[in-house]
N, CA, C and O atoms as a DFTB+ gen file, in Angstrom:
500 C
 N C O
     1  1      64.613     125.044      91.846
     2  2      64.772     123.726      91.537
     3  2      66.429     123.575      92.077
     4  3      67.269     124.465      92.208
     5  1      66.534     122.239      92.307
     6  2      67.759     122.406      92.737
     7  2      68.420     120.620      92.189
     8  3      67.839     119.725      92.802
     9  1      69.378     120.171      91.280
    10  2      69.713     119.211      90.800
    11  2      70.793     118.919      91.157
    12  3      71.541     119.853      91.445
    13  1      71.374     117.334      91.296
    14  2      72.005     116.793      91.790
    15  2      72.246     115.465      90.690
    16  3      71.507     114.490      90.555
    17  1      73.742     115.821      89.839
    18  2      74.298     114.898      89.033
    19  2      75.247     113.986      89.603
    20  3      75.943     114.533      90.459
    21  1      75.515     112.718      89.399
    22  2      76.185     111.968      89.713
    23  2      76.429     110.571      88.877
    24  3      75.654     110.241      87.980
    25  1      77.620     109.746      89.262
    26  2      78.029     108.469      88.280
    27  2      78.802     108.861      87.524
    28  3      78.718     108.244      86.462
    29  1      79.479     109.539      87.528
    30  2      80.775     109.863      86.783
    31  2      82.009     108.925      86.856
    32  3      81.927     107.972      87.632
    33  1      82.813     109.043      86.342
    34  2      84.157     108.594      86.704
    35  2      84.707     108.169      85.663
    36  3      84.211     108.579      84.614
    37  1      85.806     107.295      85.571
    38  2      86.878     106.896      84.832
    39  2      86.166     105.463      84.000
    40  3      85.655     104.585      84.696
    41  1      86.192     105.332      82.477
    42  2      86.326     104.006      82.076
    43  2      86.857     103.794      81.073
    44  3      87.219     104.790      80.447
    45  1      87.080     102.718      80.600
    46  2      88.071     102.335      79.458
    47  2      86.788     102.538      78.135
    48  3      85.583     102.296      78.201
    49  1      87.701     103.128      76.854
    50  2      86.948     103.415      75.668
    51  2      86.196     101.855      75.620
    52  3      86.646     100.764      75.971
    53  1      84.929     102.208      75.063
    54  2      84.109     100.918      75.168
    55  2      83.335     100.345      75.991
    56  3      82.672      99.312      75.904
    57  1      83.512     101.324      77.044
    58  2      82.570     100.896      77.980
    59  2      81.763     101.348      78.271
    60  3      81.278     101.996      77.343
    61  1      81.023     101.437      79.489
    62  2      79.470     101.647      79.712
    63  2      79.732     102.895      81.712
    64  3      80.326     102.764      82.782
    65  1      78.891     103.834      81.085
    66  2      78.436     104.244      82.472
    67  2      77.032     105.238      82.339
    68  3      76.591     105.749      81.309
    69  1      76.515     105.328      83.663
    70  2      75.168     105.573      83.788
    71  2      74.927     106.373      84.349
    72  3      74.768     105.950      85.494
    73  1      74.691     107.892      84.300
    74  2      74.865     109.290      85.245
    75  2      73.110     109.314      85.629
    76  3      72.108     109.006      84.984
    77  1      73.321     109.790      86.871
    78  2      71.652     110.064      87.255
    79  2      71.619     111.479      87.745
    80  3      72.666     111.841      88.283
    81  1      70.569     112.439      87.676
    82  2      70.068     113.678      88.060
    83  2      68.973     113.600      88.466
    84  3      67.900     113.235      87.986
    85  1      69.493     114.191      89.954
    86  2      68.167     113.937      90.698
    87  2      67.355     115.452      91.131
    88  3      68.187     116.198      91.647
    89  1      66.284     115.951      91.077
    90  2      65.942     117.087      91.155
    91  2      64.841     117.192      92.516
    92  3      63.932     116.434      92.853
    93  1      65.351     118.478      93.129
    94  2      64.711     118.308      94.433
    95  2      63.767     119.836      94.498
    96  3      64.311     120.736      93.859
    97  1      62.629     120.171      95.086
    98  2      62.391     121.909      95.055
    99  2      61.060     121.935      94.309
   100  3      60.942     123.160      94.300
   101  1      60.605     121.753      94.045
   102  2      59.825     122.793      92.579
   103  2      59.509     122.249      91.619
   104  3      59.046     122.934      90.707
   105  1      59.661     120.540      91.424
   106  2      59.763     119.710      90.425
   107  2      58.668     119.964      89.599
   108  3      58.738     120.504      88.495
   109  1      57.627     119.557      90.164
   110  2      56.085     120.142      89.443
   111  2      56.053     121.173      88.392
   112  3      55.306     121.162      87.413
   113  1      57.072     122.207      88.732
   114  2      57.202     123.305      87.517
   115  2      57.782     122.842      86.467
   116  3      57.257     123.209      85.417
   117  1      58.878     122.015      86.349
   118  2      59.622     121.338      85.381
   119  2      59.247     120.416      84.365
   120  3      58.869     119.269      84.604
   121  1      59.378     121.040      82.945
   122  2      58.481     120.473      81.563
   123  2      59.298     119.416      80.787
   124  3      58.907     118.496      80.068
   125  1      60.733     119.866      81.187
   126  2      61.927     119.843      80.491
   127  2      62.999     119.342      81.285
   128  3      63.196     119.765      82.424
   129  1      63.636     118.548      80.800
   130  2      65.308     118.038      81.609
   131  2      66.154     117.818      80.505
   132  3      65.665     117.437      79.441
   133  1      67.432     118.022      80.635
   134  2      68.553     117.694      79.810
   135  2      69.782     117.830      80.192
   136  3      70.191     118.528      81.120
   137  1      70.618     116.903      79.200
   138  2      71.942     116.600      79.489
   139  2      72.849     117.600      78.761
   140  3      72.479     117.964      77.644
   141  1      74.102     118.134      79.309
   142  2      75.040     118.838      78.576
   143  2      76.553     118.538      78.749
   144  3      76.804     118.693      79.944
   145  1      77.636     118.186      78.085
   146  2      78.703     118.387      78.752
   147  2      79.838     119.481      77.974
   148  3      79.771     120.353      77.108
   149  1      80.575     119.056      78.574
   150  2      81.522     120.318      78.466
   151  2      83.150     119.900      78.126
   152  3      83.778     119.763      79.175
   153  1      83.724     119.738      77.269
   154  2      84.917     119.392      77.118
   155  2      86.099     120.113      77.847
   156  3      85.754     121.280      78.036
   157  1      87.436     119.865      78.363
   158  2      88.360     120.915      78.553
   159  2      88.521     121.930      77.363
   160  3      88.402     121.461      76.231
   161  1      88.761     123.182      77.491
   162  2      88.806     124.269      76.259
   163  2      87.691     124.462      75.494
   164  3      87.806     125.210      74.523
   165  1      86.607     123.937      75.727
   166  2      85.444     123.045      74.253
   167  2      83.842     124.540      75.185
   168  3      83.582     125.124      76.237
   169  1      83.456     124.399      74.088
   170  2      81.783     124.856      74.765
   171  2      81.246     124.142      75.402
   172  3      81.744     123.024      75.534
   173  1      80.255     124.396      75.939
   174  2      79.285     123.205      77.121
   175  2      78.080     123.054      75.922
   176  3      77.283     123.938      75.611
   177  1      78.170     121.717      75.349
   178  2      77.487     121.758      74.313
   179  2      76.136     120.718      74.553
   180  3      76.005     120.274      75.693
   181  1      75.338     120.403      73.728
   182  2      74.237     119.812      74.115
   183  2      73.959     117.957      73.832
   184  3      74.095     117.526      72.687
   185  1      73.678     117.265      74.669
   186  2      73.902     115.928      74.878
   187  2      72.367     115.010      74.527
   188  3      72.317     114.071      73.733
   189  1      71.481     115.410      75.126
   190  2      70.257     114.487      74.980
   191  2      69.249     115.365      76.114
   192  3      69.853     116.105      76.890
   193  1      67.832     115.302      76.213
   194  2      66.977     116.274      76.395
   195  2      65.506     114.866      76.237
   196  3      65.286     113.930      75.467
   197  1      64.773     115.506      77.540
   198  2      63.096     114.634      77.358
   199  2      62.167     115.694      77.955
   200  3      62.455     116.275      79.001
   201  1      61.044     115.931      77.264
   202  2      60.215     116.436      77.743
   203  2      59.150     115.856      78.480
   204  3      58.896     114.688      78.186
   205  1      58.492     116.368      79.333
   206  2      57.608     115.559      80.267
   207  2      56.385     115.019      79.448
   208  3      55.864     113.953      79.776
   209  1      55.788     115.970      78.063
   210  2      54.514     115.523      77.828
   211  2      55.197     114.822      76.590
   212  3      56.047     115.187      75.777
   213  1      54.324     113.425      76.823
   214  2      55.017     112.085      76.093
   215  2      56.069     111.466      75.687
   216  3      56.266     110.611      74.824
   217  1      57.108     112.342      76.873
   218  2      58.489     111.730      76.663
   219  2      59.608     112.106      75.510
   220  3      60.748     111.717      75.254
   221  1      58.767     112.982      74.996
   222  2      59.529     113.242      73.599
   223  2      60.941     113.187      73.949
   224  3      61.198     113.579      75.087
   225  1      61.901     112.797      73.241
   226  2      63.688     112.591      73.600
   227  2      64.440     112.632      72.131
   228  3      64.345     111.979      71.092
   229  1      65.183     113.664      72.559
   230  2      66.067     114.197      71.525
   231  2      67.720     114.097      71.924
   232  3      68.208     114.334      73.029
   233  1      68.298     113.753      70.922
   234  2      69.902     113.577      71.419
   235  2      70.570     114.363      70.123
   236  3      70.005     114.801      69.121
   237  1      71.942     114.391      70.483
   238  2      72.975     115.189      69.467
   239  2      73.146     113.661      68.618
   240  3      72.854     112.485      68.834
   241  1      73.848     114.517      67.451
   242  2      73.854     113.391      66.433
   243  2      74.690     112.323      66.642
   244  3      74.419     111.166      66.324
   245  1      76.462     112.965      67.569
   246  2      76.803     112.569      68.040
   247  2      77.182     111.040      69.303
   248  3      78.172     110.323      69.449
   249  1      75.948     111.094      69.929
   250  2      75.424     110.067      70.884
   251  2      74.635     109.452      70.499
   252  3      74.447     108.587      71.354
   253  1      73.904     109.291      69.601
   254  2      72.674     108.965      68.917
   255  2      73.259     107.250      68.700
   256  3      74.356     106.920      68.249
   257  1      72.299     106.464      69.112
   258  2      72.469     104.728      69.196
   259  2      72.883     104.325      70.265
   260  3      72.484     103.304      70.824
   261  1      74.160     105.461      70.880
   262  2      75.010     105.146      72.490
   263  2      74.525     104.984      73.440
   264  3      74.498     103.999      74.177
   265  1      73.875     106.425      73.547
   266  2      73.619     106.909      74.848
   267  2      71.787     107.038      74.862
   268  3      71.208     107.386      73.833
   269  1      71.265     106.819      75.721
   270  2      69.988     106.849      76.097
   271  2      69.785     107.690      77.078
   272  3      70.650     107.578      77.946
   273  1      68.727     108.753      77.367
   274  2      67.837     109.420      78.285
   275  2      66.465     108.779      78.875
   276  3      65.385     108.662      78.298
   277  1      66.753     108.476      79.930
   278  2      65.219     108.140      80.501
   279  2      64.780     108.926      81.911
   280  3      65.680     109.589      82.428
   281  1      63.570     108.916      82.536
   282  2      63.290     109.320      83.454
   283  2      62.421     108.110      84.519
   284  3      61.949     107.028      84.172
   285  1      62.423     108.747      85.896
   286  2      61.946     107.523      86.685
   287  2      60.070     108.237      86.654
   288  3      59.712     109.348      86.263
   289  1      59.506     107.487      87.025
   290  2      57.727     107.864      86.887
   291  2      57.386     108.732      87.445
   292  3      56.273     109.251      87.353
   293  1      58.550     109.168      88.350
   294  2      57.985     110.299      89.472
   295  2      58.424     111.674      88.775
   296  3      57.906     112.701      89.213
   297  1      59.052     111.737      88.055
   298  2      59.959     113.005      87.312
   299  2      60.376     113.479      88.136
   300  3      59.925     114.586      88.432
   301  1      61.476     112.885      88.957
   302  2      62.638     113.392      89.673
   303  2      63.921     113.182      89.659
   304  3      64.866     113.573      90.344
   305  1      63.785     112.460      88.712
   306  2      65.582     111.635      88.339
   307  2      65.252     111.418      87.102
   308  3      64.166     110.869      86.918
   309  1      66.136     111.804      85.852
   310  2      66.483     111.698      84.676
   311  2      68.058     110.760      85.039
   312  3      68.840     110.816      85.988
   313  1      68.026     109.996      83.877
   314  2      69.182     109.286      83.554
   315  2      70.067     108.956      82.601
   316  3      69.185     108.393      81.953
   317  1      70.780     108.840      82.103
   318  2      71.684     109.270      80.910
   319  2      72.494     107.529      80.847
   320  3      73.634     107.490      81.309
   321  1      72.191     106.842      80.565
   322  2      72.961     105.774      79.804
   323  2      74.070     105.634      78.921
   324  3      73.868     105.919      77.741
   325  1      75.109     105.282      79.236
   326  2      76.274     105.554      78.173
   327  2      76.994     104.535      77.732
   328  3      77.811     103.963      78.453
   329  1      76.737     104.166      76.356
   330  2      77.792     102.720      75.971
   331  2      78.382     102.895      74.651
   332  3      78.067     103.750      73.823
   333  1      79.241     102.022      74.548
   334  2      80.267     102.394      73.764
   335  2      80.607     103.618      73.725
   336  3      80.252     104.336      72.790
   337  1      81.600     104.210      75.070
   338  2      82.031     105.298      75.280
   339  2      83.776     105.396      74.530
   340  3      84.683     104.565      74.491
   341  1      83.708     106.280      74.206
   342  2      84.631     106.807      73.290
   343  2      85.761     107.838      74.053
   344  3      85.371     108.308      75.122
   345  1      86.842     108.147      73.692
   346  2      87.824     109.234      74.653
   347  2      87.275     110.375      74.249
   348  3      87.683     111.361      74.864
   349  1      86.478     110.572      73.409
   350  2      85.959     111.915      72.591
   351  2      84.666     112.420      73.383
   352  3      84.108     113.465      73.048
   353  1      84.089     111.424      74.735
   354  2      83.108     111.538      75.781
   355  2      83.585     111.975      76.434
   356  3      82.764     112.618      77.089
   357  1      84.976     112.182      76.976
   358  2      85.164     112.487      78.189
   359  2      84.919     114.517      78.366
   360  3      85.271     115.393      77.577
   361  1      84.379     114.611      79.375
   362  2      83.610     115.995      79.465
   363  2      83.035     115.552      80.759
   364  3      82.607     114.461      81.135
   365  1      83.185     117.085      81.522
   366  2      82.197     117.186      82.516
   367  2      80.762     117.051      81.989
   368  3      80.485     117.562      80.904
   369  1      79.812     116.375      82.715
   370  2      78.340     116.422      82.157
   371  2      77.416     117.007      83.262
   372  3      77.497     116.757      84.464
   373  1      76.194     118.134      82.421
   374  2      75.623     118.495      83.556
   375  2      74.346     118.089      83.390
   376  3      73.968     117.540      82.355
   377  1      73.375     118.393      84.672
   378  2      71.681     118.229      83.728
   379  2      71.400     119.625      84.123
   380  3      72.076     120.507      84.652
   381  1      69.965     119.527      83.618
   382  2      69.681     121.003      83.255
   383  2      68.046     120.776      83.774
   384  3      67.803     119.577      83.905
   385  1      67.030     121.555      84.053
   386  2      66.096     121.494      84.032
   387  2      65.417     122.612      83.595
   388  3      66.197     123.559      83.492
   389  1      64.052     122.946      83.235
   390  2      63.187     124.388      82.945
   391  2      61.779     124.222      82.558
   392  3      61.557     123.502      81.585
   393  1      60.932     124.698      83.085
   394  2      59.786     124.871      83.619
   395  2      58.786     125.402      82.331
   396  3      57.583     125.586      82.514
   397  1      59.568     125.666      80.753
   398  2      59.286     126.574      79.878
   399  2      59.533     125.785      78.788
   400  3      59.756     126.397      77.744
   401  1      59.558     124.290      78.741
   402  2      60.974     123.907      77.603
   403  2      59.618     123.261      76.717
   404  3      58.771     122.481      77.155
   405  1      59.697     123.783      75.492
   406  2      58.916     123.038      74.068
   407  2      59.824     122.320      73.303
   408  3      61.049     122.403      73.386
   409  1      59.030     121.444      72.380
   410  2      60.095     120.413      71.614
   411  2      60.550     121.663      70.755
   412  3      61.772     121.571      70.864
   413  1      60.309     122.778      69.967
   414  2      61.113     123.450      69.854
   415  2      62.354     124.225      70.370
   416  3      62.962     124.909      69.547
   417  1      62.693     124.193      71.375
   418  2      63.498     125.127      72.318
   419  2      64.569     124.043      73.052
   420  3      65.633     124.403      73.556
   421  1      63.893     122.090      73.004
   422  2      64.230     121.136      73.592
   423  2      65.822     121.094      74.044
   424  3      66.309     120.852      75.148
   425  1      66.399     121.392      72.887
   426  2      68.055     121.687      72.885
   427  2      68.920     122.928      72.756
   428  3      69.910     122.995      72.028
   429  1      68.438     123.946      73.558
   430  2      68.769     125.255      73.855
   431  2      68.990     125.321      75.308
   432  3      68.262     125.159      76.287
   433  1      70.120     125.586      75.144
   434  2      70.615     125.630      76.799
   435  2      70.278     127.021      77.518
   436  3      70.847     127.346      78.560
   437  1      69.189     127.923      76.809
   438  2      68.622     129.315      77.303
   439  2      67.246     128.539      77.742
   440  3      66.500     129.151      78.506
   441  1      66.877     127.271      77.322
   442  2      65.563     126.813      77.880
   443  2      65.450     126.357      78.988
   444  3      64.371     126.093      79.519
   445  1      66.901     126.155      79.640
   446  2      67.194     125.899      80.999
   447  2      67.848     126.376      82.279
   448  3      68.896     125.981      82.789
   449  1      66.850     127.483      82.766
   450  2      66.832     128.053      84.127
   451  2      68.152     127.682      85.294
   452  3      68.988     128.391      85.855
   453  1      67.850     126.228      85.318
   454  2      68.317     125.320      86.710
   455  2      69.290     123.990      85.689
   456  3      69.138     123.141      84.811
   457  1      70.421     124.669      86.687
   458  2      71.860     123.459      86.486
   459  2      72.273     122.656      87.894
   460  3      72.268     123.113      89.037
   461  1      72.534     121.682      87.569
   462  2      73.272     120.663      88.550
   463  2      74.837     121.234      88.306
   464  3      75.219     122.023      87.441
   465  1      75.790     120.413      89.607
   466  2      76.847     121.066      89.522
   467  2      77.824     120.347      88.652
   468  3      79.017     120.606      88.805
   469  1      77.351     119.228      87.506
   470  2      78.320     118.705      86.942
   471  2      79.183     117.650      87.111
   472  3      80.167     117.897      87.807
   473  1      79.072     116.441      86.622
   474  2      79.856     115.041      87.397
   475  2      81.161     114.902      85.987
   476  3      80.828     115.186      84.837
   477  1      82.324     114.527      86.257
   478  2      83.431     114.465      85.334
   479  2      83.208     112.808      85.264
   480  3      83.105     111.963      86.153
   481  1      83.174     112.711      83.476
   482  2      83.465     111.351      82.665
   483  2      84.311     111.376      81.857
   484  3      84.268     112.113      80.872
   485  1      85.458     110.390      82.176
   486  2      86.822     110.429      81.665
   487  2      86.736     109.011      81.273
   488  3      86.490     108.091      82.053
   489  1      87.061     108.848      79.400
   490  2      87.256     107.584      78.892
   491  2      88.890     107.711      78.173
   492  3      89.349     108.477      77.326
   493  1      89.559     106.434      79.053
   494  2      90.462     106.200      78.766
   495  2      90.781     105.448      76.943
   496  3      90.126     104.462      76.605
   497  1      91.710     106.009      76.072
   498  2      91.589     104.813      75.013
   499  2      92.505     103.551      75.689
   500  3      92.605     102.476      75.098
């Protein structure tokens, strides 16, 4: 499975961005997809994830109410709509996918063997 993330850029605080992640090659095997982010000098952290069964969603507390993850009907593209962006949201955002994702490991990086290249989001104050 190959993942291609896009949509990052520079935005002022309070602004919005929409990230996209398109999957190809064996997407039928994927049952969960997630977004993670890594700020400079920090560990990579969970942002949001969606499970294929029932569209179960999970969000990090820091983005609840501001970020919305969604997918297309073909399940080959997921989106992350980011509103009310804050300077603390500045990071490289990665999308991830996995074939053995269940609701109990939906937030765990170890559930995702496939990763995209990352897209940089910079929020200026």
